[in-house]
C-alpha positions as CSV (number, residue, x, y, z in Angstrom):
1,M,45.7,142.4,127.5
2,R,48.8,140.5,128.1
3,A,47.2,137.7,129.5
4,I,45.5,137.0,126.7
5,Y,48.7,137.5,124.4
6,L,49.8,134.8,126.6
7,C,46.4,132.4,126.4
8,V,47.2,132.8,122.7
9,F,51.3,132.7,122.1
10,I,50.8,129.0,124.4
11,S,48.2,128.1,121.8
12,L,50.9,128.6,118.9
13,I,53.2,126.9,120.9
14,I,51.3,123.5,121.5
15,H,49.6,123.7,117.7
16,V,53.8,123.6,117.0
17,Q,54.4,120.9,118.5
18,H,51.4,118.8,118.1
19,I,51.6,119.3,114.6
20,T,56.3,118.8,114.9
21,A,54.6,115.1,116.7
22,Q,52.2,114.3,113.7
23,D,55.0,114.8,111.2
24,E,57.5,112.3,113.9
25,T,54.5,110.2,113.9
26,Q,53.5,109.3,110.2
27,A,57.5,109.4,108.9
28,K,57.2,105.7,107.2
29,T,60.1,103.0,106.0
30,S,61.5,104.4,102.6
31,F,63.9,102.2,100.4
32,G,66.2,103.4,98.3
33,V,68.9,101.2,95.8
34,L,72.9,102.9,95.6
35,G,75.6,101.6,93.2
36,G,79.0,102.9,92.3
37,V,82.6,103.1,92.5
38,N,85.1,101.6,95.1
39,F,89.2,100.7,96.1
40,F,89.7,98.1,98.3
41,N,93.2,96.9,99.7
42,L,94.0,93.2,101.2
43,V,96.0,94.7,104.0
44,G,98.1,92.8,106.8
45,D,101.1,90.3,107.6
46,D,102.1,87.3,105.5
47,S,103.3,83.7,107.0
48,D,106.4,85.6,107.8
49,G,104.6,88.1,109.7
50,V,105.9,91.0,107.2
51,E,103.5,93.4,106.1
52,E,102.1,92.8,102.9
53,E,102.7,96.2,100.3
54,N,99.2,95.5,97.9
55,D,98.2,98.1,96.2
56,V,94.4,99.3,96.0
57,L,92.0,97.5,93.5
58,L,89.5,99.1,91.6
59,G,85.5,97.9,92.2
60,F,82.2,97.9,91.8
61,Q,79.5,97.7,94.5
62,G,75.5,98.3,94.1
63,G,72.2,97.5,95.8
64,V,69.2,98.0,97.8
65,F,69.2,99.5,101.1
66,A,66.0,100.0,104.3
67,R,65.0,103.5,106.1
68,I,63.7,102.7,109.6
69,P,62.7,106.1,111.2
70,L,64.0,105.6,115.1
71,A,63.5,109.6,116.3
72,S,63.4,112.6,114.9
73,Q,66.2,112.8,112.3
74,F,67.8,109.1,113.1
75,Y,66.8,105.6,111.4
76,L,68.3,102.7,111.3
77,Q,69.4,101.9,108.3
78,P,70.5,98.0,106.5
79,G,70.6,97.2,103.3
80,L,71.8,94.3,101.1
81,L,74.5,95.3,98.8
82,Y,77.1,93.5,96.0
83,V,80.7,94.5,96.3
84,Q,84.1,93.1,95.1
85,K,86.7,93.7,96.5
86,G,90.6,92.5,96.3
87,A,93.5,94.0,95.8
88,K,97.1,93.9,93.0
89,N,100.4,92.9,94.0
90,E,103.5,94.1,91.8
91,S,107.0,93.3,91.5
92,D,110.0,92.4,89.4
93,L,108.6,88.6,89.6
94,G,105.6,90.4,87.6
95,K,101.2,90.8,89.0
96,I,98.9,89.1,91.0
97,T,95.6,90.3,90.7
98,Y,93.0,89.2,93.8
99,R,89.2,89.3,93.0
100,L,86.8,88.8,95.1
101,A,82.4,89.6,95.8
102,Y,80.5,89.3,98.9
103,A,76.6,89.9,99.1
104,E,77.2,92.4,102.0
105,L,74.6,93.4,105.3
106,P,75.2,96.3,107.0
107,I,73.7,97.9,109.3
108,N,74.2,101.2,109.6
109,F,72.6,103.6,112.0
110,L,72.1,107.6,110.3
111,Y,71.8,110.9,110.9
112,K,69.8,112.8,108.9
113,A,69.9,116.7,108.9
114,Q,68.5,119.5,106.7
115,V,70.8,121.7,105.0
116,G,70.0,124.5,101.9
117,A,68.4,122.2,99.7
118,G,69.1,118.6,101.1
119,S,70.1,117.1,103.3
120,I,73.1,115.7,105.4
121,L,74.3,111.8,105.6
122,L,75.5,110.5,108.8
123,G,76.1,106.9,109.6
124,F,77.9,104.3,110.9
125,G,77.8,100.7,111.8
126,P,78.8,96.8,111.1
127,Y,78.4,94.6,108.4
128,V,78.6,91.2,107.4
129,A,79.7,89.7,104.5
130,Y,79.4,86.2,102.6
131,G,81.8,85.5,100.0
132,I,80.0,85.0,97.0
133,N,83.0,84.4,94.5
134,G,86.5,85.3,94.3
135,N,89.3,84.9,91.8
136,V,93.5,85.4,90.9
137,K,95.1,86.2,87.8
138,A,99.0,85.8,88.4
139,E,101.7,87.5,84.8
140,S,104.4,87.0,84.4
141,G,107.3,87.0,81.6
142,G,104.4,86.6,78.9
143,V,103.3,83.9,81.2
144,S,99.5,84.1,82.6
145,L,97.3,82.1,85.0
146,D,93.9,82.9,86.5
147,D,92.9,80.4,88.9
148,D,89.3,80.6,91.0
149,I,89.7,81.8,94.6
150,V,89.7,78.5,96.9
151,F,86.5,79.5,100.3
152,Q,87.6,77.6,103.3
153,N,87.9,78.1,106.9
154,E,91.1,75.9,107.1
155,V,93.7,74.6,104.9
156,A,95.1,70.7,105.6
157,L,98.7,69.6,104.8
158,T,97.2,67.1,102.1
159,D,95.7,70.5,100.1
160,P,97.8,71.7,97.0
161,L,100.1,74.3,96.8
162,T,99.0,76.1,93.6
163,N,95.4,77.2,95.4
164,F,94.5,80.5,97.0
165,Y,92.0,80.2,100.1
166,A,90.2,82.7,101.6
167,K,87.6,82.3,104.5
168,R,83.8,82.6,103.0
169,F,82.8,85.6,106.2
170,D,83.7,88.2,106.6
171,A,82.9,91.4,109.2
172,G,83.7,94.7,110.2
173,A,82.0,98.6,110.6
174,N,81.4,101.2,108.3
175,V,81.1,104.7,108.0
176,F,79.8,106.8,105.5
177,F,78.9,111.0,104.9
178,G,77.1,112.7,102.1
179,Y,74.3,114.6,100.4
180,E,71.2,114.0,99.5
181,L,69.1,116.3,97.4
182,A,64.7,117.0,97.7
183,G,64.3,114.6,95.2
184,G,65.9,111.4,96.6
185,I,69.3,111.4,94.4
186,S,72.4,111.7,97.0
187,V,75.8,111.1,96.6
188,Q,77.7,108.8,99.4
189,F,81.3,108.6,100.2
190,N,82.3,106.0,102.4
191,A,84.9,104.1,104.5
192,Q,85.0,100.4,105.4
193,L,87.3,97.9,108.0
194,G,87.6,94.7,107.7
195,M,88.0,93.1,111.6
196,L,88.3,89.4,111.3
197,D,91.4,87.3,109.1
198,V,90.4,86.6,106.2
199,N,92.9,83.8,105.2
200,P,92.0,80.8,106.6
201,D,94.3,78.7,109.0
202,D,96.7,77.5,106.9
203,N,98.4,73.7,108.4
204,R,101.1,73.5,106.0
205,V,103.1,76.1,106.8
206,A,104.9,76.4,110.4
207,D,104.3,78.8,112.9
208,D,101.7,80.4,110.6
209,K,101.9,84.3,111.1
210,T,99.4,85.1,108.1
211,S,96.6,88.1,108.4
212,I,94.5,89.9,105.9
213,R,91.5,92.4,106.3
214,N,89.2,93.6,104.1
215,T,89.7,97.8,103.9
216,G,89.0,100.3,102.1
217,F,86.2,102.6,100.5
218,G,84.5,103.8,98.2
219,I,82.3,106.6,96.4
220,S,78.1,105.8,94.9
221,L,75.2,107.7,93.8
222,G,71.9,106.7,95.5
223,Y,68.3,107.1,94.9
224,G,66.0,107.0,97.8
225,F,61.9,106.7,97.2
């Protein structure tokens, strides 16, 4: 009798493992959209090596993503996003607002595990970004100046002093966590650390110590299908 029970038990284990293996191999790539707000800053040092004292700027982020199964509960999640970044600076002299817009490609590794009625989402990975446009607005004494940011990697001696320059390419690291309901709706909190200087090399400044990077965090709602 014990031998019969043992055979039945082993058969059940093999059957369950077979079903699980089928579920994992049948997992398919899925897609989704997300959008939300972010809070970014331009951090680093100015031309004299003094730390910048900018404030965070409210912006928007949104786009699409794919979720590619790698193993049980693990995915590769690339995306294509439109992300607004920048900073603002207020002093007794006035207020300056820097706005930068990027087309961003994050490539995240995602861990997704069922908890309650939905699943927790934990992810991290690198990103690369391409500057689409930018704007600087300066306000002082009732006078306002609004100008486009010029994207270039190096500032020549003959370039205008009145322009604000930035490198077009950026790259860094993402980390995020969130919760996804069974219907595919999710909320996600993300943080981002830029690892490249976005300020160009300025040949007009002797011994230029400027080093400025994008950094920030955001909150997004998503929908997977």
